[in-house]
N, C-alpha and C positions, 0 to 999 in steps of 0.2 A: 608283478602286476603293476601297471603304470597308474599314475594318479591323473584323474581327469577333473577338470574344473567345470563346474556347472555355471555356465555364463548367464543363462537366463535367470537363475536363482540370484546370482550376484547383482544383476541389473534390477531385479525386483526388490531386493533388500535395500539397495541404494535409493531407489525411487521412493520406497516406503519411508525411509528415514528422512529423505528430502521433504516429502509431504508433511511429515510430523514436525520438522524444524520450521517450515514456513507457517504451519498452522499455529505453532507456539509463538512465533514472531508476531503474527496477526493478533493473537489473543492478548499479548503483552503490549501491543502498540498503544501509546497514549498520545493523542494529538497535542500539538503545541498550543497553549492557551494564549490568545492574542487579545489585547484590549482594542475594541472596535468603537470608533466614534461615529455613532449613528447620525447625529446631527450634521456632521461634516459630509457624510455620504449623501444625505438628502440635499444639501446645498449644491453638491457637485451635479446631481441629477437635474436640479432646477437650472443650473448654469448651462448644462448641455441642451436642455429643452429650449431655453431662451436663445441659444446660439443657432439652433435649427430654424427658428421662426424668422 
């Protein structure tokens, strides 16, 4: 008796594990904390507004 490979099952298993891996990556993702200078950003907006006038 010959051995047959279940291709659909193999694709399904690989897809399931890929979904699991990506979901775990998303759950463990931690964004990079950046220090943002709010006052500097406000000054940049004011400068852009003044340049348009």
